LOBAZA-860325 format. One record per residue (C-alpha): residue number from 0; y, x, z; residue in one letter. Coordinates in pm, 1 decimal, always signed. Layout:
residues N
kemi seq:NUM, y:Y, x:X, z:Z, type:a
...
//
This chain:
residues 249
kemi seq:0, y:+3568.7, x:-881.9, z:+7405.2, type:m
kemi seq:1, y:+3844.0, x:-1115.8, z:+7305.8, type:s
kemi seq:2, y:+3712.8, x:-1228.4, z:+6970.5, type:g
kemi seq:3, y:+3394.5, x:-1367.2, z:+6814.2, type:s
kemi seq:4, y:+3176.7, x:-1169.6, z:+6583.9, type:i
kemi seq:5, y:+3041.9, x:-1340.6, z:+6273.3, type:y
kemi seq:6, y:+2796.4, x:-1172.2, z:+6061.5, type:a
kemi seq:7, y:+2650.9, x:-1276.2, z:+5726.0, type:g
kemi seq:8, y:+2605.6, x:-1229.0, z:+5357.0, type:i
kemi seq:9, y:+2778.1, x:-1298.2, z:+5020.3, type:g
kemi seq:10, y:+2672.3, x:-1634.9, z:+4881.6, type:g
kemi seq:11, y:+2337.1, x:-1802.6, z:+4949.4, type:w
kemi seq:12, y:+2178.7, x:-1842.4, z:+4602.4, type:t
kemi seq:13, y:+1990.0, x:-1545.5, z:+4495.3, type:f
kemi seq:14, y:+1646.1, x:-1566.3, z:+4343.2, type:e
kemi seq:15, y:+1503.4, x:-1246.6, z:+4498.7, type:p
kemi seq:16, y:+1571.1, x:-1394.1, z:+4845.4, type:w
kemi seq:17, y:+1313.2, x:-1664.1, z:+4783.1, type:r
kemi seq:18, y:+986.4, x:-1563.5, z:+4967.8, type:g
kemi seq:19, y:+1171.1, x:-1278.7, z:+5143.6, type:v
kemi seq:20, y:+1451.8, x:-1455.9, z:+5325.3, type:f
kemi seq:21, y:+1390.8, x:-1813.3, z:+5227.8, type:y
kemi seq:22, y:+1044.2, x:-1943.6, z:+5307.1, type:p
kemi seq:23, y:+797.4, x:-2017.9, z:+5024.1, type:d
kemi seq:24, y:+840.9, x:-2368.8, z:+4911.3, type:g
kemi seq:25, y:+1189.3, x:-2424.2, z:+5045.2, type:l
kemi seq:26, y:+1383.0, x:-2633.3, z:+4792.7, type:v
kemi seq:27, y:+1699.7, x:-2472.5, z:+4656.7, type:q
kemi seq:28, y:+1924.5, x:-2761.3, z:+4779.5, type:k
kemi seq:29, y:+1826.2, x:-2669.8, z:+5135.4, type:r
kemi seq:30, y:+1897.8, x:-2286.2, z:+5115.7, type:e
kemi seq:31, y:+2248.5, x:-2319.9, z:+5255.0, type:l
kemi seq:32, y:+2114.6, x:-2517.7, z:+5549.8, type:e
kemi seq:33, y:+1855.4, x:-2251.5, z:+5613.6, type:y
kemi seq:34, y:+2081.6, x:-1955.1, z:+5569.5, type:a
kemi seq:35, y:+2339.2, x:-2108.1, z:+5808.3, type:a
kemi seq:36, y:+2054.4, x:-2155.5, z:+6068.6, type:s
kemi seq:37, y:+1986.4, x:-1778.3, z:+6067.6, type:k
kemi seq:38, y:+2341.1, x:-1634.0, z:+6010.7, type:l
kemi seq:39, y:+2686.8, x:-1698.0, z:+6161.4, type:t
kemi seq:40, y:+2897.2, x:-1675.9, z:+5849.4, type:s
kemi seq:41, y:+2875.6, x:-1657.3, z:+5469.7, type:i
kemi seq:42, y:+3128.2, x:-1528.0, z:+5218.8, type:e
kemi seq:43, y:+3165.5, x:-1788.9, z:+4928.1, type:i
kemi seq:44, y:+3187.5, x:-1575.2, z:+4620.8, type:n
kemi seq:45, y:+3180.8, x:-1830.6, z:+4347.6, type:g
kemi seq:46, y:+3539.4, x:-1914.3, z:+4408.8, type:t
kemi seq:47, y:+3634.7, x:-1567.5, z:+4245.8, type:y
kemi seq:48, y:+3533.5, x:-1698.6, z:+3909.3, type:y
kemi seq:49, y:+3584.1, x:-2080.0, z:+3929.6, type:s
kemi seq:50, y:+3700.5, x:-2376.8, z:+4140.9, type:t
kemi seq:51, y:+3495.9, x:-2640.6, z:+4312.3, type:f
kemi seq:52, y:+3559.8, x:-3008.5, z:+4372.0, type:k
kemi seq:53, y:+3639.7, x:-3129.5, z:+4729.8, type:p
kemi seq:54, y:+3308.1, x:-3299.5, z:+4757.2, type:d
kemi seq:55, y:+3132.4, x:-2960.6, z:+4728.3, type:s
kemi seq:56, y:+3346.3, x:-2818.5, z:+5010.2, type:w
kemi seq:57, y:+3275.0, x:-3129.4, z:+5235.6, type:r
kemi seq:58, y:+2894.4, x:-3087.1, z:+5149.3, type:k
kemi seq:59, y:+2895.8, x:-2723.0, z:+5251.3, type:w
kemi seq:60, y:+3078.5, x:-2821.8, z:+5575.3, type:r
kemi seq:61, y:+2827.1, x:-3089.7, z:+5657.2, type:d
kemi seq:62, y:+2516.9, x:-2878.9, z:+5581.9, type:e
kemi seq:63, y:+2617.1, x:-2608.4, z:+5836.3, type:t
kemi seq:64, y:+2607.0, x:-2614.5, z:+6220.3, type:p
kemi seq:65, y:+2890.6, x:-2629.8, z:+6456.3, type:a
kemi seq:66, y:+3046.8, x:-2273.9, z:+6501.9, type:g
kemi seq:67, y:+2931.1, x:-2163.2, z:+6153.0, type:f
kemi seq:68, y:+3229.0, x:-2011.5, z:+5944.9, type:v
kemi seq:69, y:+3282.9, x:-1960.5, z:+5574.1, type:f
kemi seq:70, y:+3507.6, x:-1697.2, z:+5429.8, type:s
kemi seq:71, y:+3635.4, x:-1756.6, z:+5075.2, type:v
kemi seq:72, y:+3686.9, x:-1510.5, z:+4793.8, type:k
kemi seq:73, y:+4017.6, x:-1578.3, z:+4619.7, type:a
kemi seq:74, y:+4037.7, x:-1649.9, z:+4248.7, type:s
kemi seq:75, y:+4060.0, x:-1350.1, z:+4022.8, type:r
kemi seq:76, y:+4346.5, x:-1514.6, z:+3844.9, type:y
kemi seq:77, y:+4556.6, x:-1465.4, z:+4145.7, type:c
kemi seq:78, y:+4472.7, x:-1089.4, z:+4192.1, type:t
kemi seq:79, y:+4389.9, x:-944.5, z:+3845.1, type:n
kemi seq:80, y:+4742.8, x:-960.0, z:+3712.4, type:r
kemi seq:81, y:+5000.0, x:-706.9, z:+3634.0, type:k
kemi seq:82, y:+5281.7, x:-867.9, z:+3833.3, type:v
kemi seq:83, y:+5132.7, x:-1039.1, z:+4133.4, type:l
kemi seq:84, y:+5425.7, x:-1242.2, z:+4235.1, type:a
kemi seq:85, y:+5406.7, x:-1432.2, z:+3906.9, type:e
kemi seq:86, y:+5071.0, x:-1596.1, z:+4010.0, type:g
kemi seq:87, y:+5219.7, x:-1897.8, z:+4174.8, type:g
kemi seq:88, y:+5048.6, x:-2152.3, z:+3956.9, type:e
kemi seq:89, y:+4710.1, x:-1985.2, z:+4007.5, type:s
kemi seq:90, y:+4764.7, x:-1978.4, z:+4368.0, type:f
kemi seq:91, y:+4838.2, x:-2351.8, z:+4375.5, type:d
kemi seq:92, y:+4526.7, x:-2419.9, z:+4185.5, type:k
kemi seq:93, y:+4293.9, x:-2200.9, z:+4407.8, type:f
kemi seq:94, y:+4431.9, x:-2333.0, z:+4737.1, type:l
kemi seq:95, y:+4440.4, x:-2704.1, z:+4625.1, type:s
kemi seq:96, y:+4080.4, x:-2729.1, z:+4515.7, type:q
kemi seq:97, y:+3958.5, x:-2864.6, z:+4857.5, type:g
kemi seq:98, y:+3879.2, x:-2549.2, z:+5058.1, type:l
kemi seq:99, y:+4069.8, x:-2701.1, z:+5355.0, type:t
kemi seq:100, y:+3791.3, x:-2968.2, z:+5371.1, type:e
kemi seq:101, y:+3598.9, x:-2706.8, z:+5570.7, type:l
kemi seq:102, y:+3837.7, x:-2761.1, z:+5844.6, type:g
kemi seq:103, y:+3747.9, x:-2536.4, z:+6143.8, type:d
kemi seq:104, y:+3477.5, x:-2384.9, z:+5943.9, type:k
kemi seq:105, y:+3722.2, x:-2214.6, z:+5714.0, type:l
kemi seq:106, y:+3753.1, x:-1846.2, z:+5792.5, type:g
kemi seq:107, y:+3960.0, x:-1590.9, z:+5607.7, type:p
kemi seq:108, y:+4037.4, x:-1578.7, z:+5247.0, type:i
kemi seq:109, y:+3947.5, x:-1241.3, z:+5079.6, type:n
kemi seq:110, y:+4203.3, x:-1146.3, z:+4807.2, type:w
kemi seq:111, y:+4011.9, x:-872.2, z:+4626.1, type:q
kemi seq:112, y:+4199.1, x:-636.1, z:+4385.8, type:f
kemi seq:113, y:+4053.7, x:-413.9, z:+4115.4, type:m
kemi seq:114, y:+4031.1, x:-52.5, z:+4160.4, type:g
kemi seq:115, y:+4289.9, x:-1.9, z:+3876.9, type:t
kemi seq:116, y:+4552.4, x:-188.2, z:+4079.8, type:k
kemi seq:117, y:+4775.5, x:+61.4, z:+4247.0, type:k
kemi seq:118, y:+5005.2, x:+12.0, z:+4543.4, type:f
kemi seq:119, y:+5359.4, x:-98.9, z:+4445.0, type:d
kemi seq:120, y:+5547.3, x:-202.7, z:+4754.4, type:p
kemi seq:121, y:+5783.3, x:-440.8, z:+4578.4, type:v
kemi seq:122, y:+5506.2, x:-601.2, z:+4373.5, type:d
kemi seq:123, y:+5283.7, x:-626.5, z:+4677.5, type:f
kemi seq:124, y:+5537.2, x:-786.1, z:+4899.4, type:e
kemi seq:125, y:+5593.8, x:-1031.2, z:+4641.3, type:g
kemi seq:126, y:+5237.0, x:-1131.4, z:+4650.9, type:f
kemi seq:127, y:+5226.9, x:-1139.0, z:+5031.2, type:l
kemi seq:128, y:+5522.9, x:-1379.6, z:+5019.4, type:k
kemi seq:129, y:+5297.3, x:-1628.9, z:+4829.8, type:l
kemi seq:130, y:+5033.8, x:-1649.1, z:+5099.9, type:l
kemi seq:131, y:+5085.4, x:-1964.1, z:+5308.2, type:p
kemi seq:132, y:+5004.4, x:-1973.0, z:+5680.4, type:k
kemi seq:133, y:+4850.0, x:-2315.4, z:+5671.4, type:e
kemi seq:134, y:+4771.7, x:-2598.2, z:+5418.8, type:k
kemi seq:135, y:+4677.5, x:-2955.1, z:+5503.0, type:d
kemi seq:136, y:+4711.6, x:-2876.1, z:+5872.3, type:g
kemi seq:137, y:+4444.5, x:-2600.5, z:+5853.7, type:v
kemi seq:138, y:+4528.5, x:-2245.1, z:+5945.2, type:r
kemi seq:139, y:+4491.5, x:-1987.2, z:+5660.2, type:l
kemi seq:140, y:+4405.1, x:-1631.9, z:+5731.3, type:r
kemi seq:141, y:+4433.0, x:-1375.7, z:+5456.6, type:h
kemi seq:142, y:+4239.9, x:-1048.3, z:+5405.8, type:a
kemi seq:143, y:+4334.6, x:-774.4, z:+5137.6, type:l
kemi seq:144, y:+4057.3, x:-587.8, z:+4971.5, type:e
kemi seq:145, y:+4211.8, x:-291.6, z:+4796.3, type:v
kemi seq:146, y:+4013.4, x:-28.9, z:+4600.1, type:r
kemi seq:147, y:+4265.7, x:+215.7, z:+4482.6, type:n
kemi seq:148, y:+4332.1, x:+531.7, z:+4696.0, type:p
kemi seq:149, y:+4714.2, x:+470.3, z:+4652.2, type:s
kemi seq:150, y:+4686.4, x:+199.9, z:+4922.7, type:f
kemi seq:151, y:+4597.8, x:+452.2, z:+5189.6, type:a
kemi seq:152, y:+4957.7, x:+474.0, z:+5314.1, type:t
kemi seq:153, y:+5150.2, x:+370.6, z:+5620.9, type:e
kemi seq:154, y:+5392.6, x:+169.3, z:+5388.8, type:q
kemi seq:155, y:+5106.6, x:-60.1, z:+5284.6, type:f
kemi seq:156, y:+4975.8, x:-94.0, z:+5645.0, type:y
kemi seq:157, y:+5320.3, x:-181.2, z:+5768.8, type:d
kemi seq:158, y:+5358.4, x:-449.7, z:+5487.3, type:l
kemi seq:159, y:+5025.9, x:-599.1, z:+5582.9, type:a
kemi seq:160, y:+5110.4, x:-599.5, z:+5949.8, type:r
kemi seq:161, y:+5453.2, x:-759.6, z:+5877.8, type:q
kemi seq:162, y:+5281.1, x:-1059.8, z:+5696.9, type:y
kemi seq:163, y:+4974.5, x:-1081.4, z:+5938.2, type:g
kemi seq:164, y:+4721.5, x:-1001.8, z:+5669.9, type:a
kemi seq:165, y:+4398.5, x:-798.1, z:+5751.9, type:a
kemi seq:166, y:+4299.0, x:-512.1, z:+5535.4, type:i
kemi seq:167, y:+3948.3, x:-534.0, z:+5440.8, type:v
kemi seq:168, y:+3730.0, x:-239.7, z:+5579.1, type:y
kemi seq:169, y:+3505.3, x:-175.4, z:+5278.0, type:a
kemi seq:170, y:+3219.7, x:+73.6, z:+5276.5, type:v
kemi seq:171, y:+3032.9, x:+145.3, z:+4953.2, type:d
kemi seq:172, y:+2849.7, x:+475.7, z:+4933.2, type:d
kemi seq:173, y:+2854.3, x:+452.9, z:+4551.4, type:e
kemi seq:174, y:+3232.8, x:+429.1, z:+4539.7, type:e
kemi seq:175, y:+3362.2, x:+727.5, z:+4734.8, type:p
kemi seq:176, y:+3711.9, x:+691.6, z:+4596.9, type:t
kemi seq:177, y:+3770.7, x:+349.7, z:+4760.3, type:w
kemi seq:178, y:+3995.4, x:+386.0, z:+5067.2, type:p
kemi seq:179, y:+3813.9, x:+308.7, z:+5391.9, type:q
kemi seq:180, y:+4111.2, x:+156.8, z:+5587.5, type:i
kemi seq:181, y:+4050.6, x:+63.6, z:+5955.1, type:d
kemi seq:182, y:+4395.6, x:-54.1, z:+6073.5, type:e
kemi seq:183, y:+4487.0, x:-335.4, z:+6307.4, type:a
kemi seq:184, y:+4720.9, x:-535.2, z:+6088.1, type:t
kemi seq:185, y:+4624.3, x:-892.3, z:+6189.5, type:a
kemi seq:186, y:+4447.2, x:-1073.8, z:+6479.5, type:d
kemi seq:187, y:+4107.8, x:-1047.1, z:+6308.0, type:f
kemi seq:188, y:+3899.5, x:-791.8, z:+6121.6, type:t
kemi seq:189, y:+3721.9, x:-834.4, z:+5788.4, type:y
kemi seq:190, y:+3437.8, x:-578.3, z:+5693.3, type:a
kemi seq:191, y:+3238.6, x:-565.6, z:+5377.5, type:r
kemi seq:192, y:+2934.2, x:-337.7, z:+5417.1, type:l
kemi seq:193, y:+2785.1, x:-234.9, z:+5085.3, type:m
kemi seq:194, y:+2550.4, x:+36.9, z:+5190.4, type:s
kemi seq:195, y:+2212.8, x:-132.9, z:+5243.8, type:s
kemi seq:196, y:+1902.4, x:+32.2, z:+5100.3, type:r
kemi seq:197, y:+1584.1, x:-121.4, z:+4953.3, type:e
kemi seq:198, y:+1359.6, x:+130.3, z:+5123.9, type:d
kemi seq:199, y:+1472.2, x:+11.3, z:+5467.4, type:e
kemi seq:200, y:+1308.5, x:-322.4, z:+5563.7, type:p
kemi seq:201, y:+1646.1, x:-429.0, z:+5728.6, type:i
kemi seq:202, y:+1869.0, x:-249.7, z:+5486.2, type:g
kemi seq:203, y:+1962.3, x:+29.9, z:+5730.8, type:m
kemi seq:204, y:+1805.5, x:+233.4, z:+5994.4, type:t
kemi seq:205, y:+1816.8, x:+104.3, z:+6351.9, type:g
kemi seq:206, y:+2058.4, x:+391.3, z:+6424.0, type:e
kemi seq:207, y:+2288.2, x:+291.7, z:+6154.3, type:e
kemi seq:208, y:+2294.5, x:-72.1, z:+6267.1, type:l
kemi seq:209, y:+2364.3, x:+37.9, z:+6617.9, type:d
kemi seq:210, y:+2668.6, x:+212.9, z:+6478.8, type:a
kemi seq:211, y:+2776.1, x:-104.0, z:+6304.3, type:v
kemi seq:212, y:+2729.7, x:-311.8, z:+6616.0, type:a
kemi seq:213, y:+2924.4, x:-61.4, z:+6829.9, type:k
kemi seq:214, y:+3209.4, x:-71.1, z:+6570.2, type:q
kemi seq:215, y:+3203.8, x:-449.8, z:+6551.5, type:a
kemi seq:216, y:+3236.4, x:-475.3, z:+6927.1, type:k
kemi seq:217, y:+3542.8, x:-233.9, z:+6918.4, type:a
kemi seq:218, y:+3697.0, x:-452.8, z:+6660.6, type:w
kemi seq:219, y:+3636.5, x:-761.6, z:+6857.0, type:a
kemi seq:220, y:+3867.2, x:-633.2, z:+7126.9, type:k
kemi seq:221, y:+4153.1, x:-710.5, z:+6889.3, type:r
kemi seq:222, y:+4026.1, x:-1042.3, z:+6769.0, type:g
kemi seq:223, y:+3760.1, x:-1227.6, z:+6562.2, type:d
kemi seq:224, y:+3541.2, x:-1011.2, z:+6333.7, type:v
kemi seq:225, y:+3388.3, x:-1112.1, z:+6010.7, type:f
kemi seq:226, y:+3130.6, x:-870.0, z:+5886.0, type:a
kemi seq:227, y:+2933.5, x:-931.0, z:+5563.4, type:y
kemi seq:228, y:+2645.3, x:-724.7, z:+5397.1, type:f
kemi seq:229, y:+2738.8, x:-734.5, z:+5040.4, type:i
kemi seq:230, y:+2605.4, x:-561.5, z:+4723.6, type:s
kemi seq:231, y:+2392.7, x:-250.8, z:+4792.0, type:g
kemi seq:232, y:+2024.6, x:-354.3, z:+4813.7, type:a
kemi seq:233, y:+2114.8, x:-725.0, z:+4800.3, type:k
kemi seq:234, y:+1759.7, x:-830.7, z:+4866.7, type:v
kemi seq:235, y:+1793.4, x:-671.8, z:+5217.8, type:r
kemi seq:236, y:+2123.7, x:-809.1, z:+5315.5, type:n
kemi seq:237, y:+1998.4, x:-1119.5, z:+5500.4, type:p
kemi seq:238, y:+1767.5, x:-907.2, z:+5707.9, type:a
kemi seq:239, y:+2055.6, x:-662.9, z:+5781.5, type:a
kemi seq:240, y:+2282.3, x:-954.3, z:+5894.0, type:a
kemi seq:241, y:+2009.4, x:-1098.1, z:+6102.5, type:q
kemi seq:242, y:+1938.1, x:-755.3, z:+6269.3, type:a
kemi seq:243, y:+2304.2, x:-714.4, z:+6345.8, type:l
kemi seq:244, y:+2333.4, x:-1054.4, z:+6504.8, type:i
kemi seq:245, y:+2028.5, x:-970.9, z:+6722.5, type:a
kemi seq:246, y:+2184.9, x:-645.8, z:+6835.7, type:k
kemi seq:247, y:+2504.7, x:-816.5, z:+6925.4, type:l
kemi seq:248, y:+2335.9, x:-1072.5, z:+7160.9, type:k
//
């Protein structure tokens, strides 16, 4: 393998995880520290709705061990707009809030688009031109999570490849119309796995997790892999991520 595989969950604050993933009696302010000791990455979701102060980013950096990586979900004000290229001010606000305080713990930024957003090559290239390669001396990696079938086209793949952006591989059994795109358009892979089930103690069967592990190892041949168990049976996602990490060892 040429890349590292990071596996984790979305966020770290979720009440049903207390007593299931988090030990009874663990104080909330230590939940990130605990989660980071069991997982190798977390996707920060709160940034989709609001911004955080630089002190928060530094705190998250300091509460996690060496080698741990955060991905960051981009602000909806950047992606939920009719003309993407007109979001310059929103981009500046999102990228300048302090996320570079994470330093080498900053993984990819996930730019998620609504299912109603259709592929328009001119509009989308205008968006891609706004994505900086670095900020404050920290490398920025960009992943594009598209949810409209119109993006399942070579023209979109070529654009993503031209600008070095990964296309998020998103699997959700409840959203069969979402395109499941597995294309090598960047030097890393970003996967959001939304198919965990509550009737499985680790979210999936052993055979299903074996398949995920096999796929992750194949992706790692072309660079780092960031795989997150998101949505689905959320209460099971930490167990699924830990099981995947164990299978990859």
